[in-house]
DOPADREN-866396 format. One record per residue (C-alpha): residue in three letters; x, y, z. Coordinates in nm, 4 decimals. Layout:
N
+--------+----------+----------+----------+
| tortor |       c1 |       c2 |       c3 |
+--------+----------+----------+----------+
|    ALA |        X |        Y |        Z |
...
+--------+----------+----------+----------+
This chain:
320
+--------+----------+----------+----------+
| tortor |       c1 |       c2 |       c3 |
+--------+----------+----------+----------+
|    MET |  10.8388 |   6.2338 |   0.9439 |
|    ILE |  10.4971 |   6.1563 |   0.8521 |
|    PHE |  10.6441 |   5.8529 |   0.6803 |
|    VAL |  10.8107 |   5.7317 |   0.9942 |
|    ILE |  10.4936 |   5.7714 |   1.1888 |
|    ASN |  10.2855 |   5.5850 |   0.9328 |
|    ARG |  10.5250 |   5.2921 |   0.9346 |
|    GLY |  10.5212 |   5.2998 |   1.3163 |
|    CYS |  10.1323 |   5.2812 |   1.3140 |
|    GLN |  10.1284 |   4.9982 |   1.0605 |
|    LEU |  10.3919 |   4.8066 |   1.2940 |
|    VAL |  10.1551 |   4.8683 |   1.5950 |
|    VAL |   9.8671 |   4.7312 |   1.3920 |
|    LEU |  10.0522 |   4.4344 |   1.2687 |
|    ALA |  10.1878 |   4.3573 |   1.6220 |
|    GLY |   9.8227 |   4.3692 |   1.7474 |
|    ILE |   9.7130 |   4.1216 |   1.4934 |
|    VAL |   9.9750 |   3.8899 |   1.5714 |
|    ILE |   9.9202 |   3.8978 |   1.9387 |
|    ASP |   9.5452 |   3.8421 |   1.8885 |
|    GLU |   9.6252 |   3.5322 |   1.6632 |
|    LEU |   9.8685 |   3.4123 |   1.9432 |
|    CYS |   9.5862 |   3.4496 |   2.2068 |
|    ASP |   9.3419 |   3.2308 |   1.9974 |
|    MET |   9.5945 |   2.9439 |   1.9838 |
|    LYS |   9.4701 |   2.6911 |   2.2404 |
|    ASN |   9.6122 |   2.3558 |   2.2355 |
|    LEU |   9.6894 |   2.0734 |   2.4789 |
|    LEU |  10.0755 |   2.1065 |   2.4326 |
|    LEU |  10.0866 |   2.4849 |   2.5239 |
|    ARG |   9.8792 |   2.4254 |   2.8440 |
|    SER |  10.1166 |   2.1330 |   2.9393 |
|    CYS |  10.4274 |   2.3434 |   2.8767 |
|    MET |  10.2976 |   2.6166 |   3.0996 |
|    MET |  10.2279 |   2.3677 |   3.3684 |
|    LEU |  10.5754 |   2.2305 |   3.3500 |
|    VAL |  10.7181 |   2.5794 |   3.3778 |
|    LEU |  10.4978 |   2.6323 |   3.6947 |
|    PHE |  10.6232 |   2.3057 |   3.8408 |
|    THR |  10.9849 |   2.4163 |   3.7656 |
|    LYS |  10.9300 |   2.7262 |   3.9837 |
|    VAL |  10.7667 |   2.5210 |   4.2609 |
|    LEU |  11.0552 |   2.2585 |   4.2499 |
|    LEU |  11.3266 |   2.5306 |   4.2889 |
|    THR |  11.1238 |   2.6784 |   4.5668 |
|    ASN |  11.0751 |   2.3540 |   4.7542 |
|    ALA |  11.4514 |   2.2712 |   4.7193 |
|    GLN |  11.4986 |   2.6175 |   4.8823 |
|    ILE |  11.7847 |   2.7240 |   4.6364 |
|    GLU |  11.9197 |   3.0597 |   4.7550 |
|    PRO |  12.1628 |   3.2800 |   4.5426 |
|    LYS |  12.5039 |   3.2265 |   4.6847 |
|    GLU |  12.8495 |   3.2200 |   4.5533 |
|    LYS |  12.8724 |   2.9347 |   4.3107 |
|    ILE |  13.1471 |   2.7421 |   4.4918 |
|    ASP |  12.9651 |   2.7425 |   4.8214 |
|    GLU |  12.6336 |   2.6421 |   4.6574 |
|    ASP |  12.8155 |   2.3558 |   4.4670 |
|    ASP |  12.9728 |   2.2415 |   4.7983 |
|    GLU |  12.6457 |   2.2680 |   4.9963 |
|    ASP |  12.4622 |   2.0653 |   4.7363 |
|    ARG |  12.7047 |   1.7969 |   4.7432 |
|    LEU |  12.7010 |   1.7856 |   5.1264 |
|    THR |  12.3022 |   1.7721 |   5.1176 |
|    ASP |  12.2971 |   1.5056 |   4.8421 |
|    SER |  12.5542 |   1.2924 |   5.0131 |
|    THR |  12.3712 |   1.3002 |   5.3576 |
|    TYR |  12.0307 |   1.2437 |   5.1986 |
|    ILE |  12.1474 |   0.9647 |   4.9826 |
|    ALA |  12.3217 |   0.8054 |   5.2819 |
|    VAL |  12.0383 |   0.8174 |   5.5007 |
|    TYR |  11.7889 |   0.6773 |   5.2317 |
|    GLU |  12.0192 |   0.3791 |   5.1289 |
|    SER |  12.1066 |   0.2750 |   5.5047 |
|    TYR |  11.7816 |   0.3298 |   5.6635 |
|    GLN |  11.6658 |   0.0014 |   5.8048 |
|    GLY |  11.7012 |  -0.3344 |   5.6077 |
|    LYS |  11.9140 |  -0.4369 |   5.3404 |
|    PRO |  12.1258 |  -0.1812 |   5.1187 |
|    LYS |  11.9166 |   0.0123 |   4.8489 |
|    VAL |  12.0184 |   0.2669 |   4.5908 |
|    LEU |  11.8158 |   0.5738 |   4.5233 |
|    HIS |  11.6778 |   0.5923 |   4.1813 |
|    ALA |  11.4346 |   0.8121 |   4.0117 |
|    GLU |  11.1416 |   0.6122 |   3.9089 |
|    PRO |  10.9522 |   0.7116 |   3.5716 |
|    LEU |  10.6111 |   0.8314 |   3.6092 |
|    PHE |  10.3913 |   0.7058 |   3.3239 |
|    ILE |  10.5257 |   0.3477 |   3.3113 |
|    ASP |  10.6229 |   0.3258 |   3.6688 |
|    LEU |  10.7876 |   0.0183 |   3.8396 |
|    ILE |  10.6104 |  -0.2242 |   4.0534 |
|    ARG |  10.8058 |  -0.1167 |   4.3642 |
|    ASP |  11.1269 |   0.0723 |   4.4212 |
|    LEU |  11.4265 |  -0.1159 |   4.2979 |
|    GLY |  11.5585 |  -0.3040 |   4.6086 |
|    ALA |  11.2409 |  -0.2390 |   4.8096 |
|    ARG |  11.2528 |  -0.3367 |   5.1798 |
|    LYS |  10.9740 |  -0.5435 |   5.3507 |
|    GLY |  10.6722 |  -0.3450 |   5.4621 |
|    GLU |  10.7087 |  -0.0445 |   5.2057 |
|    ALA |  10.3790 |   0.0279 |   5.0359 |
|    GLU |  10.2573 |   0.2833 |   4.8028 |
|    TRP |   9.9167 |   0.4177 |   4.6882 |
|    ASN |   9.8877 |   0.5805 |   4.3278 |
|    ILE |   9.5996 |   0.7640 |   4.1576 |
|    GLY |   9.6434 |   0.8411 |   3.8062 |
|    ILE |   9.4546 |   1.0876 |   3.5931 |
|    GLY |   9.5171 |   1.1200 |   3.2191 |
|    LEU |   9.3819 |   1.3002 |   2.9183 |
|    PHE |   9.4734 |   1.1468 |   2.5812 |
|    ASN |   9.3687 |   1.3341 |   2.2605 |
|    LYS |   9.2936 |   1.0531 |   1.9977 |
|    LYS |   9.2171 |   1.1119 |   1.6254 |
|    LYS |   8.8286 |   1.1003 |   1.6580 |
|    TYR |   8.7621 |   1.1279 |   2.0481 |
|    ASP |   8.9158 |   1.2097 |   2.3717 |
|    GLU |   9.0160 |   0.9420 |   2.6267 |
|    TYR |   9.0020 |   0.9980 |   2.9798 |
|    LEU |   9.1871 |   0.7477 |   3.2110 |
|    LEU |   9.1534 |   0.7030 |   3.5864 |
|    PHE |   9.3268 |   0.4308 |   3.7911 |
|    VAL |   9.3903 |   0.3203 |   4.1352 |
|    GLU |   9.7211 |   0.1240 |   4.2125 |
|    TYR |   9.8454 |  -0.0382 |   4.5193 |
|    GLU |  10.2048 |  -0.1822 |   4.5500 |
|    TRP |  10.3919 |  -0.3124 |   4.8383 |
|    ALA |  10.7019 |  -0.5267 |   4.9260 |
|    ILE |  10.6009 |  -0.8508 |   5.0929 |
|    ILE |  10.9676 |  -0.9422 |   5.1593 |
|    ASP |  11.3128 |  -0.7590 |   5.1053 |
|    ARG |  11.3342 |  -0.6742 |   4.7400 |
|    LEU |  11.0307 |  -0.8379 |   4.6223 |
|    GLY |  10.7273 |  -0.6220 |   4.5079 |
|    LEU |  10.3687 |  -0.6797 |   4.4011 |
|    GLU |  10.1146 |  -0.4570 |   4.2430 |
|    VAL |   9.7320 |  -0.4329 |   4.1864 |
|    GLU |   9.5858 |  -0.1927 |   3.9537 |
|    VAL |   9.2500 |  -0.1174 |   3.8059 |
|    PRO |   9.2199 |   0.1333 |   3.5339 |
|    VAL |   8.8819 |   0.2962 |   3.4149 |
|    ASN |   8.8378 |   0.4610 |   3.0667 |
|    PHE |   8.5985 |   0.7451 |   2.9705 |
|    PHE |   8.5521 |   0.8681 |   2.6165 |
|    THR |   8.4058 |   1.1855 |   2.4503 |
|    PRO |   8.3906 |   1.2363 |   2.0704 |
|    HIS |   8.5418 |   1.5255 |   1.9011 |
|    ASN |   8.2971 |   1.7849 |   1.7283 |
|    GLY |   8.1639 |   1.6529 |   1.4274 |
|    ASN |   8.1944 |   1.2908 |   1.5237 |
|    SER |   7.9100 |   1.0706 |   1.6438 |
|    GLN |   7.8940 |   0.8739 |   1.9779 |
|    GLY |   7.9302 |   0.5530 |   1.7795 |
|    GLU |   8.2802 |   0.6443 |   1.6730 |
|    ARG |   8.4204 |   0.6304 |   2.0309 |
|    PRO |   8.4647 |   0.3156 |   2.2595 |
|    GLN |   8.2260 |   0.2570 |   2.5389 |
|    ASN |   8.3170 |   0.3609 |   2.8956 |
|    GLN |   8.4324 |   0.0933 |   3.0910 |
|    ILE |   8.6636 |  -0.0646 |   3.3453 |
|    GLU |   8.9541 |  -0.1482 |   3.1145 |
|    SER |   9.1439 |  -0.4191 |   3.2783 |
|    LEU |   9.2817 |  -0.5767 |   3.6045 |
|    LYS |   9.6616 |  -0.5622 |   3.6337 |
|    LEU |   9.8566 |  -0.7899 |   3.8592 |
|    ALA |  10.2358 |  -0.7647 |   3.8757 |
|    ALA |  10.5589 |  -0.8718 |   4.0655 |
|    GLN |  10.9029 |  -0.7474 |   4.0640 |
|    TRP |  11.2233 |  -0.8924 |   4.2139 |
|    THR |  11.5447 |  -0.6853 |   4.2497 |
|    PHE |  11.8192 |  -0.9489 |   4.2324 |
|    TYR |  12.1135 |  -0.7127 |   4.2031 |
|    VAL |  12.1982 |  -0.4068 |   4.4157 |
|    ASN |  12.5321 |  -0.2561 |   4.4163 |
|    THR |  12.5573 |   0.0538 |   4.6238 |
|    GLU |  12.9287 |   0.1185 |   4.5240 |
|    THR |  12.8344 |   0.1612 |   4.1515 |
|    SER |  12.4701 |   0.2930 |   4.2245 |
|    THR |  12.3290 |   0.0104 |   4.0089 |
|    SER |  12.0174 |  -0.1985 |   4.0506 |
|    ILE |  11.8676 |  -0.4745 |   3.8212 |
|    ALA |  11.5422 |  -0.6371 |   3.8476 |
|    LEU |  11.3135 |  -0.8889 |   3.6748 |
|    GLY |  10.9380 |  -0.8737 |   3.6736 |
|    TYR |  10.6141 |  -0.9993 |   3.5243 |
|    LEU |  10.2940 |  -0.8070 |   3.4533 |
|    ASN |   9.9595 |  -0.9803 |   3.3705 |
|    GLU |   9.6859 |  -0.7670 |   3.2443 |
|    THR |   9.3378 |  -0.9109 |   3.1865 |
|    PHE |   9.1173 |  -0.6991 |   2.9643 |
|    LEU |   8.7255 |  -0.6642 |   3.0209 |
|    MET |   8.4716 |  -0.6668 |   2.7288 |
|    PRO |   8.2698 |  -0.3573 |   2.6786 |
|    PRO |   7.9531 |  -0.3327 |   2.9021 |
|    SER |   7.7154 |  -0.4035 |   2.6176 |
|    GLU |   7.8994 |  -0.7467 |   2.5426 |
|    VAL |   7.9668 |  -0.8391 |   2.9351 |
|    LYS |   7.6758 |  -1.0802 |   2.9278 |
|    ARG |   7.8050 |  -1.2715 |   2.6248 |
|    GLN |   8.1791 |  -1.2836 |   2.7456 |
|    PHE |   8.3194 |  -1.1081 |   3.0464 |
|    PHE |   8.7041 |  -1.0829 |   2.9518 |
|    SER |   8.8184 |  -0.9970 |   2.5961 |
|    GLU |   9.1886 |  -1.0801 |   2.5980 |
|    ASN |   9.5222 |  -1.1229 |   2.8300 |
|    MET |   9.8496 |  -0.9732 |   2.8110 |
|    TYR |  10.1705 |  -1.1540 |   2.9317 |
|    ASN |  10.4560 |  -0.9305 |   2.9951 |
|    PRO |  10.7885 |  -1.0448 |   3.1329 |
|    PHE |  11.0178 |  -0.7595 |   3.1761 |
|    ILE |  11.3700 |  -0.6519 |   3.3026 |
|    VAL |  11.4684 |  -0.3177 |   3.4673 |
|    ALA |  11.8335 |  -0.1808 |   3.4912 |
|    ALA |  11.9038 |   0.1469 |   3.6700 |
|    LYS |  12.2141 |   0.3522 |   3.7471 |
|    ARG |  12.2714 |   0.6742 |   3.9414 |
|    TRP |  12.5494 |   0.8867 |   3.7926 |
|    GLY |  12.6941 |   1.0861 |   4.0865 |
|    ASN |  12.4446 |   1.2349 |   4.3106 |
|    ASN |  12.1864 |   1.3828 |   4.0656 |
|    TRP |  12.1525 |   1.2124 |   3.7518 |
|    HIS |  11.9554 |   0.8864 |   3.6880 |
|    SER |  11.9005 |   0.6650 |   3.4009 |
|    LEU |  11.6765 |   0.3580 |   3.3755 |
|    ILE |  11.5715 |   0.1066 |   3.1224 |
|    TYR |  11.2612 |  -0.1073 |   3.1383 |
|    ALA |  11.2109 |  -0.3589 |   2.8512 |
|    GLY |  11.0229 |  -0.6728 |   2.7489 |
|    PRO |  10.7894 |  -0.8638 |   2.5194 |
|    GLN |  10.4088 |  -0.7987 |   2.5502 |
|    ILE |  10.2111 |  -1.1046 |   2.4251 |
|    PHE |   9.8261 |  -1.0592 |   2.3665 |
|    GLN |   9.6188 |  -1.3692 |   2.3561 |
|    SER |   9.2435 |  -1.3289 |   2.2628 |
|    PHE |   8.9748 |  -1.5248 |   2.4410 |
|    SER |   8.7340 |  -1.5314 |   2.1687 |
|    ASP |   8.9515 |  -1.7089 |   1.8937 |
|    ALA |   9.2711 |  -1.7819 |   2.0838 |
|    SER |   9.4764 |  -1.5755 |   1.8401 |
|    ILE |   9.8017 |  -1.4324 |   1.9617 |
|    ASN |   9.9698 |  -1.1049 |   1.8904 |
|    SER |  10.2864 |  -0.9559 |   2.0230 |
|    ARG |  10.5130 |  -0.6501 |   2.0383 |
|    VAL |  10.8273 |  -0.5446 |   2.2155 |
|    GLU |  10.8256 |  -0.2677 |   2.4584 |
|    TRP |  11.1357 |  -0.0828 |   2.5372 |
|    ASN |  11.1292 |   0.2348 |   2.7696 |
|    SER |  11.4437 |   0.4764 |   2.8230 |
|    ASN |  11.4622 |   0.7387 |   3.0929 |
|    ILE |  11.6737 |   0.9996 |   3.2095 |
|    HIS |  11.6083 |   1.2253 |   3.5143 |
|    TYR |  11.7862 |   1.4945 |   3.7154 |
|    MET |  11.7078 |   1.4889 |   4.0923 |
|    LEU |  11.7288 |   1.8187 |   4.2760 |
|    PRO |  11.9782 |   1.8201 |   4.5715 |
|    GLY |  11.8662 |   1.6778 |   4.8993 |
|    THR |  11.4918 |   1.6111 |   4.7694 |
|    ARG |  11.3069 |   1.3632 |   4.5694 |
|    ASN |  11.2042 |   1.6291 |   4.3399 |
|    PHE |  11.2869 |   1.5662 |   3.9602 |
|    ILE |  11.2788 |   1.6693 |   3.6210 |
|    GLY |  11.3217 |   1.4247 |   3.3414 |
|    LEU |  11.2378 |   1.2526 |   3.0031 |
|    GLU |  11.0676 |   0.9232 |   2.9714 |
|    VAL |  11.0494 |   0.7595 |   2.6122 |
|    ASN |  10.7991 |   0.4691 |   2.5553 |
|    LYS |  10.8765 |   0.2816 |   2.2403 |
|    TYR |  10.6830 |  -0.0192 |   2.0955 |
|    ALA |  10.7845 |  -0.2346 |   1.7995 |
|    TYR |  10.5716 |  -0.4667 |   1.6005 |
|    ARG |  10.6833 |  -0.6839 |   1.3139 |
|    ASP |  10.6099 |  -0.4007 |   1.0636 |
|    GLU |  10.5585 |  -0.1102 |   1.2848 |
|    PHE |  10.7311 |   0.1343 |   1.5338 |
|    PHE |  10.5959 |   0.4023 |   1.7315 |
|    ALA |  10.7433 |   0.6115 |   2.0263 |
|    ILE |  10.5918 |   0.8537 |   2.2774 |
|    PHE |  10.8278 |   1.1222 |   2.4473 |
|    ARG |  10.7193 |   1.2124 |   2.7943 |
|    PRO |  10.8837 |   1.5243 |   2.9564 |
|    GLN |  10.8022 |   1.5034 |   3.3273 |
|    MET |  10.8454 |   1.6373 |   3.6779 |
|    ARG |  10.7758 |   1.4992 |   4.0419 |
|    LEU |  10.7312 |   1.7217 |   4.3167 |
|    GLN |  10.7677 |   1.6020 |   4.6952 |
|    ILE |  10.4782 |   1.7876 |   4.9017 |
|    LYS |  10.5707 |   1.5863 |   5.2135 |
|    ASP |  10.8067 |   1.3053 |   5.3052 |
|    ASN |  10.5285 |   1.0484 |   5.1935 |
|    PHE |  10.3192 |   1.2567 |   4.9355 |
|    LEU |  10.4267 |   1.3280 |   4.5916 |
|    ILE |  10.2789 |   1.4680 |   4.2761 |
|    GLY |  10.3792 |   1.3935 |   3.9295 |
|    ILE |  10.2990 |   1.5506 |   3.5764 |
|    VAL |  10.3670 |   1.4061 |   3.2306 |
|    THR |  10.3293 |   1.5478 |   2.8957 |
|    GLY |  10.2945 |   1.3095 |   2.6090 |
|    ILE |  10.4205 |   1.3928 |   2.2617 |
|    PRO |  10.3870 |   1.0873 |   2.0060 |
|    ILE |  10.5914 |   1.0297 |   1.6877 |
|    SER |  10.5171 |   0.7825 |   1.4228 |
|    TYR |  10.1533 |   0.7085 |   1.5331 |
|    THR |   9.8663 |   0.8646 |   1.3733 |
|    ASN |   9.5819 |   0.7633 |   1.6021 |
|    GLN |   9.7166 |   0.9554 |   1.9226 |
|    ASN |   9.7932 |   1.3266 |   1.9562 |
|    LEU |   9.9227 |   1.5068 |   2.2585 |
|    SER |   9.8311 |   1.3997 |   2.6108 |
|    THR |   9.8583 |   1.5093 |   2.9869 |
|    PHE |   9.8990 |   1.2765 |   3.2628 |
|    PHE |   9.8884 |   1.3170 |   3.6555 |
|    ARG |  10.0249 |   1.0886 |   3.9163 |
|    ILE |   9.9465 |   1.1317 |   4.2940 |
|    ILE |  10.1611 |   0.9088 |   4.5232 |
|    TRP |  10.1024 |   0.8396 |   4.8823 |
|    GLU |  10.3429 |   0.6111 |   5.0825 |
|    PRO |  10.1749 |   0.5044 |   5.4223 |
|    SER |  10.3971 |   0.4180 |   5.7190 |
|    HIS |  10.5950 |   0.0874 |   5.6993 |
|    ILE |  10.4020 |  -0.2163 |   5.8250 |
+--------+----------+----------+----------+
């Protein structure tokens, strides 16, 4: 009996030590996962999913989806397919965008680099000037803080990073197969650090033609591919470097809403190097024209960047 009590005490002490160790483990991935769980609960609440008989619930979901999709795709103007748009590398405008549609985005990101943390803030405006042709303007700003033990000189300077201008034309829309295809072009001009602006204002330019292909499978599952070359030209010595960007996306959209959960995979290939970042993500529709997205970044095959967290706030003003 005494032996059993002693063993029980030892197990209690051991459990206490393990719990203390787990409580001390603080990292970005754990916080992000907790936020994703919270968003899942909110999404389910927002979708008003109630416990019913499974057959009744499935029938209700199909009816809700069919009605919602029909209204979305047939509302004013040319036909348009409902697609889930990725949150980190988003599209210039919705595929098949109708004239007058517009959207404001505010992005906030935290990226844990090897020697410092990078904070990203950007403002983006996108609109459709005619049916199926969208334009975009974006200005990102970067802030940096060194990790403990690293000097201020080991981090880049805080600055306006670049000016992005882009256009996207959806040339193929098929509502019967729920498929859309678009061509686009993104031009990003990078600014010099503040200490060097007097000598030279711009550092380099990126030319990025791309193609987007998306398909909805049934009412809820969405897939999308975004791909194209990125060509960097330096303004100081006219040197040119390039890489290929290939983003794959899969999302599940909750019935009768624009809420979704999914995975975005950003892949980049150089001549002798490849790296990818997995970005599990969620989007929550607060109102008809106001949405919030959260993204967690998990890199592979890339030693300079660790985990990251990103938020996107989306507001769609009334059509012009």
